[in-house]
N, CA, C and O atoms as a printed pandas DataFrame, in Angstrom:
     atom_number atom_name residue_name chain_id  residue_number  x_coord  y_coord  z_coord
0              1         N          UNK        A               1  -28.742  -28.516   -6.577
1              2        CA          UNK        A               1  -29.129  -27.134   -6.066
2              3         C          UNK        A               1  -27.353  -26.971   -4.831
3              4         O          UNK        A               1  -26.609  -26.028   -4.561
4              5         N          UNK        A               2  -27.374  -27.869   -4.590
5              6        CA          UNK        A               2  -25.985  -27.925   -3.407
6              7         C          UNK        A               2  -24.596  -27.730   -3.867
7              8         O          UNK        A               2  -23.638  -27.281   -3.238
8              9         N          UNK        A               3  -24.670  -28.163   -5.110
9             10        CA          UNK        A               3  -23.545  -28.198   -5.940
10            11         C          UNK        A               3  -23.372  -27.201   -6.886
11            12         O          UNK        A               3  -22.312  -26.958   -7.462
12            13         N          UNK        A               4  -24.688  -26.485   -7.076
13            14        CA          UNK        A               4  -24.042  -24.944   -7.875
14            15         C          UNK        A               4  -23.629  -24.468   -6.737
15            16         O          UNK        A               4  -22.429  -24.194   -6.760
16            17         N          UNK        A               5  -24.319  -24.200   -5.443
17            18        CA          UNK        A               5  -23.808  -23.114   -4.370
18            19         C          UNK        A               5  -22.482  -23.333   -3.875
19            20         O          UNK        A               5  -21.859  -22.417   -3.337
20            21         N          UNK        A               6  -21.987  -24.532   -4.024
21            22        CA          UNK        A               6  -20.780  -24.960   -3.546
22            23         C          UNK        A               6  -19.758  -24.650   -5.182
23            24         O          UNK        A               6  -18.645  -24.139   -5.063
24            25         N          UNK        A               7  -19.991  -24.810   -5.796
25            26        CA          UNK        A               7  -19.519  -24.378   -7.081
26            27         C          UNK        A               7  -19.024  -22.522   -6.856
27            28         O          UNK        A               7  -17.906  -22.053   -6.642
28            29         N          UNK        A               8  -20.358  -21.823   -7.012
29            30        CA          UNK        A               8  -20.600  -20.554   -6.805
30            31         C          UNK        A               8  -19.671  -19.844   -5.476
31            32         O          UNK        A               8  -18.854  -18.925   -5.419
32            33         N          UNK        A               9  -20.153  -20.611   -4.661
33            34        CA          UNK        A               9  -19.075  -20.534   -3.203
34            35         C          UNK        A               9  -17.431  -20.565   -3.694
35            36         O          UNK        A               9  -16.474  -19.855   -3.387
36            37         N          UNK        A              10  -17.560  -21.565   -4.469
37            38        CA          UNK        A              10  -15.645  -21.447   -4.965
38            39         C          UNK        A              10  -15.546  -20.964   -5.540
39            40         O          UNK        A              10  -14.352  -20.682   -5.429
40            41         N          UNK        A              11  -16.012  -20.298   -6.570
41            42        CA          UNK        A              11  -15.916  -19.242   -7.685
42            43         C          UNK        A              11  -15.415  -17.986   -7.272
43            44         O          UNK        A              11  -14.794  -17.233   -8.022
44            45         N          UNK        A              12  -15.715  -17.720   -5.913
45            46        CA          UNK        A              12  -16.250  -16.124   -5.422
46            47         C          UNK        A              12  -15.072  -16.553   -4.504
47            48         O          UNK        A              12  -14.265  -15.643   -4.694
48            49         N          UNK        A              13  -14.577  -17.308   -3.727
49            50        CA          UNK        A              13  -13.472  -17.474   -3.216
50            51         C          UNK        A              13  -12.308  -17.410   -3.792
51            52         O          UNK        A              13  -11.389  -16.708   -3.370
52            53         N          UNK        A              14  -12.238  -18.283   -5.004
53            54        CA          UNK        A              14  -11.145  -17.668   -5.997
54            55         C          UNK        A              14  -11.065  -16.689   -6.492
55            56         O          UNK        A              14   -9.967  -16.379   -6.954
56            57         N          UNK        A              15  -12.058  -15.877   -6.601
57            58        CA          UNK        A              15  -11.634  -14.785   -6.818
58            59         C          UNK        A              15  -11.508  -13.292   -6.158
59            60         O          UNK        A              15  -11.332  -12.162   -6.614
60            61         N          UNK        A              16  -11.693  -13.885   -4.790
61            62        CA          UNK        A              16  -10.897  -13.212   -3.534
62            63         C          UNK        A              16   -9.759  -13.025   -3.019
63            64         O          UNK        A              16   -9.216  -12.142   -2.355
64            65         N          UNK        A              17   -9.345  -14.559   -3.674
65            66        CA          UNK        A              17   -7.955  -14.794   -3.366
66            67         C          UNK        A              17   -7.249  -13.768   -4.121
67            68         O          UNK        A              17   -6.555  -12.829   -3.731
68            69         N          UNK        A              18   -7.722  -14.323   -5.790
69            70        CA          UNK        A              18   -6.808  -13.640   -6.747
70            71         C          UNK        A              18   -6.563  -11.939   -6.422
71            72         O          UNK        A              18   -5.477  -11.365   -6.338
72            73         N          UNK        A              19   -7.839  -11.389   -6.283
73            74        CA          UNK        A              19   -7.888   -9.936   -5.869
74            75         C          UNK        A              19   -6.670   -9.617   -4.778
75            76         O          UNK        A              19   -5.640   -9.053   -5.147
76            77         N          UNK        A              20   -6.862   -9.985   -3.555
77            78        CA          UNK        A              20   -6.201   -9.887   -2.703
78            79         C          UNK        A              20   -4.639  -10.238   -2.975
79            80         O          UNK        A              20   -4.008   -9.857   -1.989
80            81         N          UNK        A              21   -3.639  -10.916   -4.098
81            82        CA          UNK        A              21   -2.832  -11.396   -4.354
82            83         C          UNK        A              21   -2.618   -9.846   -5.118
83            84         O          UNK        A              21   -1.669   -9.134   -4.789
84            85         N          UNK        A              22   -3.589   -9.428   -6.144
85            86        CA          UNK        A              22   -2.654   -8.679   -6.688
86            87         C          UNK        A              22   -2.687   -7.245   -6.250
87            88         O          UNK        A              22   -2.048   -6.347   -6.799
88            89         N          UNK        A              23   -3.854   -7.035   -4.739
89            90        CA          UNK        A              23   -3.409   -5.806   -3.913
90            91         C          UNK        A              23   -2.109   -5.640   -3.193
91            92         O          UNK        A              23   -1.561   -4.620   -2.777
92            93         N          UNK        A              24   -1.735   -6.954   -3.146
93            94        CA          UNK        A              24   -0.165   -7.004   -2.190
94            95         C          UNK        A              24    0.523   -6.441   -3.297
95            96         O          UNK        A              24    0.978   -5.298   -3.263
96            97         N          UNK        A              25    0.638   -7.379   -4.511
97            98        CA          UNK        A              25    2.143   -7.049   -5.347
98            99         C          UNK        A              25    1.691   -5.824   -5.677
99           100         O          UNK        A              25    2.731   -5.310   -6.088
100          101         N          UNK        A              26    0.702   -4.857   -5.798
101          102        CA          UNK        A              26    0.680   -3.446   -6.046
102          103         C          UNK        A              26    1.126   -2.819   -5.022
103          104         O          UNK        A              26    1.545   -1.670   -5.155
104          105         N          UNK        A              27    1.122   -3.545   -3.618
105          106        CA          UNK        A              27    1.651   -2.835   -2.382
106          107         C          UNK        A              27    3.214   -2.370   -2.686
107          108         O          UNK        A              27    3.755   -1.269   -2.795
108          109         N          UNK        A              28    3.717   -3.857   -2.778
109          110        CA          UNK        A              28    4.938   -4.230   -3.133
110          111         C          UNK        A              28    5.716   -3.683   -4.419
111          112         O          UNK        A              28    6.936   -3.609   -4.567
112          113         N          UNK        A              29    4.710   -3.321   -5.306
113          114        CA          UNK        A              29    5.802   -2.489   -6.376
114          115         C          UNK        A              29    5.758   -1.137   -6.521
115          116         O          UNK        A              29    6.283   -0.524   -7.451
116          117         N          UNK        A              30    5.040   -0.577   -5.471
117          118        CA          UNK        A              30    4.977    0.836   -4.634
118          119         C          UNK        A              30    6.005    0.976   -3.652
119          120         O          UNK        A              30    6.758    1.941   -3.528
120          121         N          UNK        A              31    5.966   -0.365   -2.766
121          122        CA          UNK        A              31    7.290    0.167   -1.711
122          123         C          UNK        A              31    8.959   -0.127   -2.393
123          124         O          UNK        A              31   10.011    0.308   -1.925
124          125         N          UNK        A              32    8.770   -1.063   -3.721
125          126        CA          UNK        A              32    9.701   -1.024   -4.150
126          127         C          UNK        A              32   10.589    0.481   -5.399
127          128         O          UNK        A              32   11.715    0.785   -5.792
128          129         N          UNK        A              33    9.294    0.919   -5.532
129          130        CA          UNK        A              33    9.553    2.410   -6.130
130          131         C          UNK        A              33   10.417    3.051   -5.926
131          132         O          UNK        A              33   11.373    3.476   -6.575
132          133         N          UNK        A              34    9.823    3.185   -4.304
133          134        CA          UNK        A              34   10.208    4.571   -2.866
134          135         C          UNK        A              34   11.599    4.466   -2.826
135          136         O          UNK        A              34   12.499    5.304   -2.863
136          137         N          UNK        A              35   11.560    2.590   -2.695
137          138        CA          UNK        A              35   13.381    2.163   -1.906
138          139         C          UNK        A              35   14.109    2.508   -3.488
139          140         O          UNK        A              35   15.171    3.129   -3.485
140          141         N          UNK        A              36   13.773    2.274   -4.214
141          142        CA          UNK        A              36   15.128    2.501   -5.690
142          143         C          UNK        A              36   15.219    3.840   -6.325
143          144         O          UNK        A              36   16.076    4.249   -7.109
144          145         N          UNK        A              37   13.955    4.578   -5.741
145          146        CA          UNK        A              37   14.219    6.084   -6.257
146          147         C          UNK        A              37   15.185    7.043   -5.560
147          148         O          UNK        A              37   15.205    7.066   -4.329
148          149         N          UNK        A              38   15.837    7.688   -6.144
149          150        CA          UNK        A              38   17.233    7.850   -5.699
150          151         C          UNK        A              38   17.425    9.208   -4.666
151          152         O          UNK        A              38   18.216    9.493   -3.766
152          153         N          UNK        A              39   16.184    9.921   -5.345
153          154        CA          UNK        A              39   15.738   11.100   -5.118
154          155         C          UNK        A              39   15.387   11.373   -3.622
155          156         O          UNK        A              39   14.699   10.378   -3.392
156          157         N          UNK        A              40   15.425   12.233   -2.210
157          158        CA          UNK        A              40   14.594   12.529   -1.724
158          159         C          UNK        A              40   13.786   13.780   -1.687
159          160         O          UNK        A              40   13.931   14.859   -1.112
160          161         N          UNK        A              41   13.070   13.382   -2.328
161          162        CA          UNK        A              41   12.320   14.728   -2.670
162          163         C          UNK        A              41   10.231   14.480   -2.452
163          164         O          UNK        A              41    9.560   13.636   -1.858
164          165         N          UNK        A              42    9.954   15.441   -3.105
165          166        CA          UNK        A              42    8.295   15.336   -3.302
166          167         C          UNK        A              42    8.128   14.155   -3.816
167          168         O          UNK        A              42    7.208   13.823   -3.069
168          169         N          UNK        A              43    8.315   13.017   -4.665
169          170        CA          UNK        A              43    8.049   12.650   -5.347
170          171         C          UNK        A              43    8.170   11.130   -4.500
171          172         O          UNK        A              43    7.600   10.079   -4.795
172          173         N          UNK        A              44    9.096   11.391   -3.373
173          174        CA          UNK        A              44    9.307   10.352   -2.937
174          175         C          UNK        A              44    8.516    9.748   -1.561
175          176         O          UNK        A              44    8.172    8.651   -1.123
176          177         N          UNK        A              45    8.435   11.498   -1.077
177          178        CA          UNK        A              45    7.712   11.368   -0.161
178          179         C          UNK        A              45    6.201   10.672   -0.512
179          180         O          UNK        A              45    5.729    9.675    0.035
180          181         N          UNK        A              46    5.485   11.619   -1.752
181          182        CA          UNK        A              46    3.932   11.177   -2.705
182          183         C          UNK        A              46    4.009    9.554   -2.357
183          184         O          UNK        A              46    3.233    8.977   -1.595
184          185         N          UNK        A              47    5.293    8.841   -3.201
185          186        CA          UNK        A              47    5.680    6.932   -3.039
186          187         C          UNK        A              47    5.230    6.694   -1.712
187          188         O          UNK        A              47    4.350    5.875   -1.449
188          189         N          UNK        A              48    5.743    7.303   -0.982
189          190        CA          UNK        A              48    5.763    6.683    0.412
190          191         C          UNK        A              48    4.462    6.433    1.257
191          192         O          UNK        A              48    3.994    5.438    1.812
192          193         N          UNK        A              49    3.933    8.195    1.082
193          194        CA          UNK        A              49    2.412    7.856    1.314
194          195         C          UNK        A              49    1.215    6.670    0.679
195          196         O          UNK        A              49    0.262    6.049    1.148
196          197         N          UNK        A              50    1.883    6.783   -0.624
197          198        CA          UNK        A              50    0.500    5.877   -1.185
198          199         C          UNK        A              50    0.973    4.777   -0.468
199          200         O          UNK        A              50    0.717    4.596    0.722
200          201         N          UNK        A              51    1.616    4.082   -1.114
201          202        CA          UNK        A              51    2.123    2.961   -0.276
202          203         C          UNK        A              51    1.647    2.859    1.209
203          204         O          UNK        A              51    1.423    1.718    1.612
204          205         N          UNK        A              52    1.477    3.816    2.010
205          206        CA          UNK        A              52    1.040    3.607    3.638
206          207         C          UNK        A              52   -0.532    3.700    3.474
207          208         O          UNK        A              52   -1.343    3.006    4.086
208          209         N          UNK        A              53   -0.821    4.687    2.530
209          210        CA          UNK        A              53   -2.362    4.047    2.627
210          211         C          UNK        A              53   -2.799    3.082    2.023
211          212         O          UNK        A              53   -3.794    2.496    2.450
212          213         N          UNK        A              54   -1.882    2.514    0.391
213          214        CA          UNK        A              54   -2.355    0.883    0.402
214          215         C          UNK        A              54   -2.220    0.295    1.360
215          216         O          UNK        A              54   -3.086   -0.571    1.481
216          217         N          UNK        A              55   -1.142    0.359    2.583
217          218        CA          UNK        A              55   -1.023   -0.862    3.512
218          219         C          UNK        A              55   -2.461   -0.604    4.284
219          220         O          UNK        A              55   -3.294   -1.488    4.485
220          221         N          UNK        A              56   -2.591    0.794    4.679
221          222        CA          UNK        A              56   -3.273    0.472    5.485
222          223         C          UNK        A              56   -4.347   -0.929    6.340
223          224         O          UNK        A              56   -4.467   -1.391    7.475
224          225         N          UNK        A              57   -5.031   -1.199    4.770
225          226        CA          UNK        A              57   -6.455   -2.305    4.909
226          227         C          UNK        A              57   -5.000   -3.548    5.213
227          228         O          UNK        A              57   -5.408   -4.564    5.777
228          229         N          UNK        A              58   -3.724   -3.555    4.964
229          230        CA          UNK        A              58   -3.355   -5.090    4.834
230          231         C          UNK        A              58   -2.116   -5.436    5.730
231          232         O          UNK        A              58   -1.648   -6.573    5.796
232          233         N          UNK        A              59   -1.451   -3.966    6.659
233          234        CA          UNK        A              59   -0.790   -4.175    7.210
234          235         C          UNK        A              59   -0.251   -2.969    8.167
235          236         O          UNK        A              59    0.657   -2.156    7.997
236          237         N          UNK        A              60   -1.339   -3.210    9.438
237          238        CA          UNK        A              60   -1.049   -1.362   10.206
238          239         C          UNK        A              60    0.148   -1.152   10.456
239          240         O          UNK        A              60    0.394    0.017   10.754
240          241         N          UNK        A              61    1.267   -2.072   10.447
241          242        CA          UNK        A              61    2.516   -2.110   11.351
242          243         C          UNK        A              61    3.440   -1.455    9.851
243          244         O          UNK        A              61    3.923   -0.323    9.808
244          245         N          UNK        A              62    3.496   -2.240    8.987
245          246        CA          UNK        A              62    3.879   -1.360    7.894
246          247         C          UNK        A              62    3.234    0.041    6.873
247          248         O          UNK        A              62    3.650    0.732    5.944
248          249         N          UNK        A              63    2.319   -0.042    7.485
249          250        CA          UNK        A              63    1.618    1.607    6.972
250          251         C          UNK        A              63    2.182    2.669    7.831
251          252         O          UNK        A              63    2.426    3.844    7.558
252          253         N          UNK        A              64    2.380    1.819    9.232
253          254        CA          UNK        A              64    2.649    3.511    9.876
254          255         C          UNK        A              64    4.490    3.226    9.757
255          256         O          UNK        A              64    4.959    4.311   10.101
256          257         N          UNK        A              65    5.624    2.311    9.443
257          258        CA          UNK        A              65    6.241    2.246    9.179
258          259         C          UNK        A              65    6.263    3.774    7.896
259          260         O          UNK        A              65    6.328    5.002    7.851
260          261         N          UNK        A              66    6.193    2.978    7.341
261          262        CA          UNK        A              66    5.673    3.966    5.692
262          263         C          UNK        A              66    5.651    5.692    5.920
263          264         O          UNK        A              66    6.301    6.622    5.441
264          265         N          UNK        A              67    4.489    5.571    6.962
265          266        CA          UNK        A              67    4.133    7.065    6.867
266          267         C          UNK        A              67    4.701    7.834    7.976
267          268         O          UNK        A              67    4.381    8.873    8.554
268          269         N          UNK        A              68    5.777    6.868    8.097
269          270        CA          UNK        A              68    6.725    7.761    9.035
270          271         C          UNK        A              68    8.121    8.253    8.690
271          272         O          UNK        A              68    8.857    9.137    9.129
272          273         N          UNK        A              69    8.209    7.179    7.568
273          274        CA          UNK        A              69    9.688    7.402    6.542
274          275         C          UNK        A              69    8.979    8.727    5.661
275          276         O          UNK        A              69    9.725    9.549    5.128
276          277         N          UNK        A              70    7.835    8.824    5.584
277          278        CA          UNK        A              70    7.900   10.152    4.826
278          279         C          UNK        A              70    7.444   11.058    5.513
279          280         O          UNK        A              70    7.225   12.067    4.841
280          281         N          UNK        A              71    7.161   11.164    6.740
281          282        CA          UNK        A              71    6.724   12.378    7.677
282          283         C          UNK        A              71    8.505   13.038    7.664
283          284         O          UNK        A              71    8.968   14.143    7.382
284          285         N          UNK        A              72    8.980   12.042    8.010
285          286        CA          UNK        A              72   10.501   12.175    8.043
286          287         C          UNK        A              72   11.420   13.134    6.729
287          288         O          UNK        A              72   12.028   14.202    6.804
288          289         N          UNK        A              73   11.210   12.319    5.733
289          290        CA          UNK        A              73   11.498   13.134    4.417
290          291         C          UNK        A              73   11.189   14.254    4.240
291          292         O          UNK        A              73   11.885   15.267    4.174
292          293         N          UNK        A              74    9.662   14.046    4.119
293          294        CA          UNK        A              74    9.153   15.470    4.386
294          295         C          UNK        A              74    9.387   16.466    5.173
295          296         O          UNK        A              74    9.469   17.618    4.747
296          297         N          UNK        A              75    9.537   16.114    6.552
297          298        CA          UNK        A              75   10.450   17.514    7.000
298          299         C          UNK        A              75   11.955   17.643    6.782
299          300         O          UNK        A              75   12.431   18.759    6.575
300          301         N          UNK        A              76   12.402   17.013    6.802
301          302        CA          UNK        A              76   13.690   16.915    5.866
302          303         C          UNK        A              76   14.241   18.290    4.599
303          304         O          UNK        A              76   15.271   18.924    4.372
304          305         N          UNK        A              77   12.763   18.208    4.013
305          306        CA          UNK        A              77   12.653   19.033    2.550
306          307         C          UNK        A              77   11.762   19.957    3.083
307          308         O          UNK        A              77   11.273   20.569    2.134
308          309         N          UNK        A              78   11.130   20.519    4.565
309          310        CA          UNK        A              78   10.328   21.368    5.068
310          311         C          UNK        A              78    9.211   21.223    3.980
311          312         O          UNK        A              78    9.521   22.050    3.123
312          313         N          UNK        A              79    8.508   20.831    3.738
313          314        CA          UNK        A              79    7.192   20.287    3.546
314          315         C          UNK        A              79    6.206   20.118    4.645
315          316         O          UNK        A              79    6.176   19.255    5.522
316          317         N          UNK        A              80    5.288   21.266    4.388
317          318        CA          UNK        A              80    3.991   20.956    5.226
318          319         C          UNK        A              80    2.644   20.574    4.546
319          320         O          UNK        A              80    1.992   21.177    3.694
320          321         N          UNK        A              81    2.434   19.441    5.153
321          322        CA          UNK        A              81    0.738   18.928    4.769
322          323         C          UNK        A              81    0.198   19.851    5.246
323          324         O          UNK        A              81   -0.290   20.874    4.766
324          325         N          UNK        A              82    0.347   19.252    6.778
325          326        CA          UNK        A              82   -0.925   20.202    7.547
326          327         C          UNK        A              82   -0.343   20.883    8.270
327          328         O          UNK        A              82    0.884   20.967    8.315
328          329         N          UNK        A              83   -1.340   21.644    9.143
329          330        CA          UNK        A              83   -0.806   22.452   10.086
330          331         C          UNK        A              83   -1.224   22.129   11.317
331          332         O          UNK        A              83   -2.420   21.882   11.472
332          333         N          UNK        A              84   -0.137   22.056   12.651
333          334        CA          UNK        A              84   -0.563   21.509   13.585
334          335         C          UNK        A              84   -0.975   22.740   14.582
335          336         O          UNK        A              84   -1.469   22.502   15.685
């Protein structure tokens, strides 16, 4: 019985690690896409915002930097998402 619980726990831990790695990879891909995107338009702003939302649960500082960059780009483009 103890061996079954240990194996079950090990499987769950392995799956959690794989899931966490996959999420980081997805975030890195979004950031890379935003960085290599050549144009400063709504697509870049949306990429940065989506990456910031993904980063929120993993790295709050990175999320803040990405959202700040998105806000700056949106202001340059005179895009209004929320009124103050």
